[in-house]
C-alpha positions in Angstrom: 59.1 -35.8 -14.0 57.2 -33.8 -16.7 59.3 -35.6 -19.4 57.8 -38.9 -18.2 54.3 -37.5 -19.1 55.6 -36.7 -22.6 57.0 -40.2 -23.1 53.8 -41.7 -21.9 51.8 -39.4 -24.3 54.0 -40.5 -27.2 53.5 -44.2 -26.2 49.7 -43.6 -26.1 49.8 -42.1 -29.5 51.8 -45.0 -30.9 49.3 -47.5 -29.4 46.4 -45.5 -30.9 48.0 -45.7 -34.4 48.5 -49.4 -34.1 45.1 -50.3 -32.6 42.4 -51.6 -34.7 39.5 -51.0 -32.3 37.8 -47.6 -32.3 37.4 -47.7 -28.5 41.1 -48.3 -27.9 42.0 -45.6 -30.4 39.7 -43.1 -28.6 40.9 -44.0 -25.2 44.6 -43.8 -26.2 44.0 -40.4 -27.9 42.2 -39.1 -24.8 45.1 -40.4 -22.6 47.6 -38.8 -24.9 45.8 -35.5 -24.7 45.6 -35.6 -20.9 49.3 -36.6 -20.6 50.3 -33.8 -22.9 48.4 -31.4 -20.7 50.0 -32.7 -17.6 53.4 -32.4 -19.4 52.8 -28.7 -20.1 51.6 -28.0 -16.6 54.6 -29.8 -15.2 56.9 -27.6 -17.2 55.1 -24.5 -16.1 55.3 -25.6 -12.5 59.0 -26.1 -12.8 59.5 -22.7 -14.4 57.6 -21.0 -11.6 59.4 -22.9 -9.0 62.8 -22.0 -10.5 61.9 -18.3 -10.6 60.3 -18.0 -7.1 62.2 -16.9 -4.0 63.0 -19.3 -1.3 61.2 -19.0 2.0 64.5 -18.3 3.8 65.0 -15.1 1.8 61.7 -13.6 2.9 61.6 -11.0 5.6 59.7 -11.6 8.8 57.0 -9.0 9.8 59.2 -7.4 12.5 62.1 -6.8 10.1 59.8 -5.4 7.5 58.2 -3.0 10.0 61.7 -1.9 11.1 62.7 -1.2 7.5 59.4 0.8 6.9 60.1 2.9 10.0 63.6 3.6 8.9 62.5 4.6 5.4 59.8 6.9 6.9 62.4 8.5 9.1 64.7 9.1 6.1 61.8 10.6 4.1 60.9 12.9 7.1 64.5 14.0 7.4 64.8 14.7 3.7 61.6 16.7 3.7 62.8 18.7 6.7 66.1 19.3 5.0 64.4 20.7 1.9 62.1 22.9 3.9 65.0 24.3 5.9 67.0 24.9 2.7 64.0 26.6 1.1 63.4 28.8 4.2 67.1 29.8 4.2 66.9 30.9 0.5 63.8 33.0 1.2 65.5 34.5 4.3 68.5 35.5 2.2 66.3 37.2 -0.4 64.4 39.3 2.2 67.7 40.5 3.7 69.0 41.5 0.3 66.0 43.8 -0.4 
């Protein structure tokens, strides 16, 4: 669809070059400028649409909450494991002295 705007802008420029009336030239140049802007915006919209995720791939709030709770439990278990390991190392040092 954006390519149609480019073709129309080129046609408007061609008409502007062939016109003999200043009003027609001004209107055609204005139309060409607007159509070129619409062409660029259309290309950008296509690019954004191609890079965005589909709605089916997004998580629902319940699944997201479950994943957060699972990550928090893993962090807590890892923190408890490092504290237990650090406590065991200090206990070994006190027994050695």
